[in-house]
Biotite code that builds the C-alpha atoms (Angstrom):
import biotite.structure as struc

atoms = struc.array([
    struc.Atom([137.491, 146.485, 101.503], chain_id="A", res_id=1, res_name="MET", atom_name="CA", element="C"),
    struc.Atom([138.174, 148.975, 98.309], chain_id="A", res_id=2, res_name="GLU", atom_name="CA", element="C"),
    struc.Atom([135.360, 147.552, 96.759], chain_id="A", res_id=3, res_name="THR", atom_name="CA", element="C"),
    struc.Atom([133.307, 147.673, 99.301], chain_id="A", res_id=4, res_name="ILE", atom_name="CA", element="C"),
    struc.Atom([133.762, 151.522, 99.428], chain_id="A", res_id=5, res_name="LEU", atom_name="CA", element="C"),
    struc.Atom([133.822, 151.482, 95.997], chain_id="A", res_id=6, res_name="LEU", atom_name="CA", element="C"),
    struc.Atom([130.418, 150.017, 95.698], chain_id="A", res_id=7, res_name="LEU", atom_name="CA", element="C"),
    struc.Atom([128.575, 151.655, 97.906], chain_id="A", res_id=8, res_name="LEU", atom_name="CA", element="C"),
    struc.Atom([130.016, 155.294, 96.949], chain_id="A", res_id=9, res_name="ILE", atom_name="CA", element="C"),
    struc.Atom([128.153, 153.921, 93.249], chain_id="A", res_id=10, res_name="SER", atom_name="CA", element="C"),
    struc.Atom([125.264, 152.989, 94.853], chain_id="A", res_id=11, res_name="ALA", atom_name="CA", element="C"),
    struc.Atom([125.389, 156.239, 96.430], chain_id="A", res_id=12, res_name="ILE", atom_name="CA", element="C"),
    struc.Atom([125.884, 158.415, 93.486], chain_id="A", res_id=13, res_name="ILE", atom_name="CA", element="C"),
    struc.Atom([123.335, 156.462, 91.301], chain_id="A", res_id=14, res_name="PHE", atom_name="CA", element="C"),
    struc.Atom([120.680, 156.620, 94.490], chain_id="A", res_id=15, res_name="TYR", atom_name="CA", element="C"),
    struc.Atom([121.129, 160.831, 93.615], chain_id="A", res_id=16, res_name="TYR", atom_name="CA", element="C"),
    struc.Atom([121.055, 160.745, 90.106], chain_id="A", res_id=17, res_name="LEU", atom_name="CA", element="C"),
    struc.Atom([118.143, 158.592, 89.767], chain_id="A", res_id=18, res_name="LEU", atom_name="CA", element="C"),
    struc.Atom([116.488, 160.694, 92.322], chain_id="A", res_id=19, res_name="ARG", atom_name="CA", element="C"),
    struc.Atom([117.497, 164.151, 90.166], chain_id="A", res_id=20, res_name="LEU", atom_name="CA", element="C"),
    struc.Atom([116.474, 161.685, 86.558], chain_id="A", res_id=21, res_name="LEU", atom_name="CA", element="C"),
    struc.Atom([113.538, 160.112, 87.927], chain_id="A", res_id=22, res_name="PHE", atom_name="CA", element="C"),
    struc.Atom([110.737, 163.061, 87.675], chain_id="A", res_id=23, res_name="PRO", atom_name="CA", element="C"),
    struc.Atom([112.494, 164.225, 84.345], chain_id="A", res_id=24, res_name="TRP", atom_name="CA", element="C"),
    struc.Atom([111.594, 160.649, 83.200], chain_id="A", res_id=25, res_name="LEU", atom_name="CA", element="C"),
    struc.Atom([107.906, 160.502, 84.301], chain_id="A", res_id=26, res_name="LEU", atom_name="CA", element="C"),
    struc.Atom([107.341, 164.266, 82.796], chain_id="A", res_id=27, res_name="ARG", atom_name="CA", element="C"),
    struc.Atom([108.795, 163.308, 79.248], chain_id="A", res_id=28, res_name="LEU", atom_name="CA", element="C"),
    struc.Atom([106.304, 159.955, 79.935], chain_id="A", res_id=29, res_name="LEU", atom_name="CA", element="C"),
    struc.Atom([102.903, 162.409, 80.416], chain_id="A", res_id=30, res_name="ALA", atom_name="CA", element="C"),
    struc.Atom([103.851, 165.004, 78.481], chain_id="A", res_id=31, res_name="ARG", atom_name="CA", element="C"),
    struc.Atom([103.765, 162.379, 75.554], chain_id="A", res_id=32, res_name="ARG", atom_name="CA", element="C"),
    struc.Atom([100.760, 160.130, 76.678], chain_id="A", res_id=33, res_name="MET", atom_name="CA", element="C"),
    struc.Atom([98.894, 163.749, 76.889], chain_id="A", res_id=34, res_name="MET", atom_name="CA", element="C"),
    struc.Atom([100.050, 164.172, 73.587], chain_id="A", res_id=35, res_name="GLY", atom_name="CA", element="C"),
    struc.Atom([98.333, 161.155, 71.810], chain_id="A", res_id=36, res_name="ASN", atom_name="CA", element="C"),
    struc.Atom([95.564, 161.974, 73.900], chain_id="A", res_id=37, res_name="LEU", atom_name="CA", element="C"),
    struc.Atom([94.908, 165.238, 72.777], chain_id="A", res_id=38, res_name="THR", atom_name="CA", element="C"),
    struc.Atom([96.575, 165.297, 68.963], chain_id="A", res_id=39, res_name="GLY", atom_name="CA", element="C"),
    struc.Atom([99.079, 167.674, 70.444], chain_id="A", res_id=40, res_name="ASP", atom_name="CA", element="C"),
    struc.Atom([101.321, 168.603, 66.930], chain_id="A", res_id=41, res_name="PRO", atom_name="CA", element="C"),
    struc.Atom([104.427, 168.984, 69.434], chain_id="A", res_id=42, res_name="ASN", atom_name="CA", element="C"),
    struc.Atom([104.654, 165.227, 69.392], chain_id="A", res_id=43, res_name="GLN", atom_name="CA", element="C"),
    struc.Atom([107.394, 163.614, 68.734], chain_id="A", res_id=44, res_name="THR", atom_name="CA", element="C"),
    struc.Atom([108.630, 162.191, 65.331], chain_id="A", res_id=45, res_name="ASN", atom_name="CA", element="C"),
    struc.Atom([108.404, 158.240, 66.046], chain_id="A", res_id=46, res_name="ASP", atom_name="CA", element="C"),
    struc.Atom([104.563, 159.259, 67.369], chain_id="A", res_id=47, res_name="THR", atom_name="CA", element="C"),
    struc.Atom([103.818, 160.393, 64.681], chain_id="A", res_id=48, res_name="LYS", atom_name="CA", element="C"),
    struc.Atom([104.930, 157.494, 62.564], chain_id="A", res_id=49, res_name="GLN", atom_name="CA", element="C"),
    struc.Atom([102.715, 155.044, 64.352], chain_id="A", res_id=50, res_name="LYS", atom_name="CA", element="C"),
    struc.Atom([100.373, 156.958, 63.922], chain_id="A", res_id=51, res_name="THR", atom_name="CA", element="C"),
    struc.Atom([100.691, 157.371, 60.447], chain_id="A", res_id=52, res_name="ALA", atom_name="CA", element="C"),
    struc.Atom([101.505, 153.734, 60.352], chain_id="A", res_id=53, res_name="ARG", atom_name="CA", element="C"),
    struc.Atom([97.809, 152.765, 62.118], chain_id="A", res_id=54, res_name="LYS", atom_name="CA", element="C"),
    struc.Atom([95.823, 155.320, 59.653], chain_id="A", res_id=55, res_name="GLN", atom_name="CA", element="C"),
    struc.Atom([97.474, 154.117, 56.315], chain_id="A", res_id=56, res_name="SER", atom_name="CA", element="C"),
    struc.Atom([95.970, 149.993, 57.355], chain_id="A", res_id=57, res_name="ARG", atom_name="CA", element="C"),
    struc.Atom([92.776, 149.483, 55.247], chain_id="A", res_id=58, res_name="ALA", atom_name="CA", element="C"),
    struc.Atom([90.042, 150.914, 57.662], chain_id="A", res_id=59, res_name="PRO", atom_name="CA", element="C"),
    struc.Atom([87.784, 147.420, 58.969], chain_id="A", res_id=60, res_name="HIS", atom_name="CA", element="C"),
    struc.Atom([84.680, 147.005, 56.266], chain_id="A", res_id=61, res_name="HIS", atom_name="CA", element="C"),
    struc.Atom([80.924, 145.867, 58.291], chain_id="A", res_id=62, res_name="ASP", atom_name="CA", element="C"),
    struc.Atom([79.728, 142.942, 56.743], chain_id="A", res_id=63, res_name="LYS", atom_name="CA", element="C"),
    struc.Atom([76.312, 144.382, 54.663], chain_id="A", res_id=64, res_name="LYS", atom_name="CA", element="C"),
    struc.Atom([73.576, 140.967, 54.823], chain_id="A", res_id=65, res_name="VAL", atom_name="CA", element="C"),
    struc.Atom([70.296, 142.607, 52.984], chain_id="A", res_id=66, res_name="GLY", atom_name="CA", element="C"),
    struc.Atom([67.113, 141.443, 54.594], chain_id="A", res_id=67, res_name="LYS", atom_name="CA", element="C"),
    struc.Atom([66.384, 139.236, 52.172], chain_id="A", res_id=68, res_name="ASN", atom_name="CA", element="C"),
    struc.Atom([68.774, 136.864, 53.774], chain_id="A", res_id=69, res_name="ILE", atom_name="CA", element="C"),
    struc.Atom([66.126, 134.913, 55.711], chain_id="A", res_id=70, res_name="GLY", atom_name="CA", element="C"),
    struc.Atom([66.015, 134.887, 59.782], chain_id="A", res_id=71, res_name="GLU", atom_name="CA", element="C"),
    struc.Atom([68.118, 133.447, 62.203], chain_id="A", res_id=72, res_name="TYR", atom_name="CA", element="C"),
    struc.Atom([67.640, 129.901, 64.112], chain_id="A", res_id=73, res_name="VAL", atom_name="CA", element="C"),
    struc.Atom([69.216, 128.697, 66.622], chain_id="A", res_id=74, res_name="GLU", atom_name="CA", element="C"),
    struc.Atom([69.825, 125.559, 67.239], chain_id="A", res_id=75, res_name="TYR", atom_name="CA", element="C"),
    struc.Atom([71.549, 123.431, 70.026], chain_id="A", res_id=76, res_name="GLU", atom_name="CA", element="C"),
    struc.Atom([74.335, 120.744, 68.964], chain_id="A", res_id=77, res_name="GLU", atom_name="CA", element="C"),
    struc.Atom([72.789, 116.810, 70.046], chain_id="A", res_id=78, res_name="ILE", atom_name="CA", element="C"),
    struc.Atom([75.901, 114.452, 70.014], chain_id="A", res_id=79, res_name="LYS", atom_name="CA", element="C"),
    struc.Atom([74.728, 110.612, 68.818], chain_id="A", res_id=80, res_name="GLY", atom_name="CA", element="C"),
])
């Protein structure tokens, strides 16, 4: 009987704490996401480090093909 009462009380306490903390967590998450989109200087240090890592990577180079390489020929594979 005591165990059931303890579980019921802890579930009620958990429910009310969740109702109090969930809106706060959503606002925090929304602010972080908006900071990423707008480049807000009030970003967290973790977010700044992630963007710095992304920028420090070597840039992607497109292949440069000269005009005198030839023309593209479409082909089909024929099994013999």
